[in-house]
C-alpha positions as CSV (number, residue, x, y, z in Angstrom):
1,M,-13.0,22.6,19.7
2,P,-11.1,22.6,16.3
3,E,-13.0,21.2,13.2
4,E,-12.3,17.6,12.4
5,P,-10.4,17.4,8.9
6,T,-12.1,15.9,6.0
7,R,-11.1,12.2,5.2
8,L,-10.0,12.0,1.6
9,F,-10.8,8.4,0.1
10,A,-9.5,7.4,-3.3
11,G,-8.0,4.5,-5.2
12,L,-8.0,3.5,-8.9
13,G,-5.6,2.1,-11.2
14,L,-2.0,2.4,-10.6
15,A,-0.1,4.1,-7.7
16,E,0.8,7.0,-9.9
17,D,-2.9,7.5,-10.7
18,T,-4.2,7.5,-7.1
19,N,-1.1,9.7,-6.1
20,E,-2.3,12.3,-8.5
21,R,-5.8,12.1,-7.2
22,F,-4.6,12.5,-3.7
23,H,-2.6,15.6,-4.5
24,Y,-5.7,17.1,-6.4
25,L,-7.9,16.2,-3.3
26,T,-5.5,17.8,-0.7
27,R,-4.5,20.9,-2.7
28,H,-6.4,23.2,-0.4
29,Q,-6.6,21.4,2.7
30,Q,-5.0,22.5,6.0
31,S,-5.0,19.1,7.4
32,I,-4.6,16.0,5.3
33,R,-6.4,12.5,6.2
34,L,-6.1,10.0,3.6
35,S,-7.8,6.8,3.4
36,T,-6.9,4.4,0.4
37,A,-9.0,2.2,-1.6
38,F,-7.1,-1.1,-2.7
39,D,-8.0,-3.4,-5.5
40,G,-9.2,-6.9,-4.9
41,P,-6.1,-8.8,-5.6
42,T,-4.0,-6.4,-3.2
43,L,-6.5,-6.9,-0.5
44,Y,-6.2,-10.6,-1.0
45,G,-2.4,-10.4,-0.9
46,L,-2.1,-11.3,-4.6
47,D,0.2,-9.8,-7.1
48,S,-0.9,-8.4,-10.2
49,D,0.5,-11.1,-12.4
50,A,-1.1,-14.0,-10.5
51,D,-3.4,-16.2,-12.4
52,G,-6.9,-15.4,-12.8
53,V,-6.6,-11.7,-11.5
54,F,-6.1,-9.8,-14.8
55,G,-9.6,-8.2,-15.1
56,K,-9.5,-7.1,-11.5
57,I,-6.2,-5.1,-11.5
58,G,-6.8,-1.6,-10.5
59,E,-10.7,-2.2,-10.5
60,G,-12.3,-0.5,-7.5
61,G,-9.1,0.4,-6.0
62,V,-5.4,0.9,-6.5
63,A,-3.1,-2.1,-7.3
64,I,-0.1,-2.4,-5.0
65,D,2.6,-5.2,-5.6
66,T,5.7,-3.8,-4.3
67,I,7.1,-1.4,-1.6
68,E,8.0,0.8,-4.6
69,D,4.3,1.0,-5.6
70,M,3.7,2.2,-1.9
71,D,6.5,4.8,-2.5
72,R,4.9,6.1,-5.6
73,L,1.3,6.0,-4.0
74,Y,2.3,8.5,-1.3
75,A,5.2,10.5,-3.1
76,G,5.1,14.0,-2.2
77,F,3.4,13.5,1.2
78,K,5.5,13.8,4.4
79,L,3.6,11.1,6.2
80,G,5.2,12.2,9.6
81,A,4.3,15.8,9.3
82,S,2.1,17.3,11.9
83,R,-0.7,18.3,9.5
84,F,-0.8,14.9,8.1
85,R,-3.2,12.4,9.6
86,F,-2.8,8.9,8.0
87,Q,-5.7,6.4,8.4
């Protein structure tokens, strides 16, 4: 039975910061399984410019406001590739 790939969990700051961390973590992995930590405002469906969230942006997870943020978060990863397992 093949060994289950390691799940890599990251998320902090901006999409570019987490993308850089994902690339570092997956550098020598045969199979890639990513789990993403999102910040509080993102989890609650709030944008980073919403009232009262300034101190929580990117804290404890990655801030995502737009589809372009998602593109930057996973830039360089072929999400449909057979060696990639997204969870």
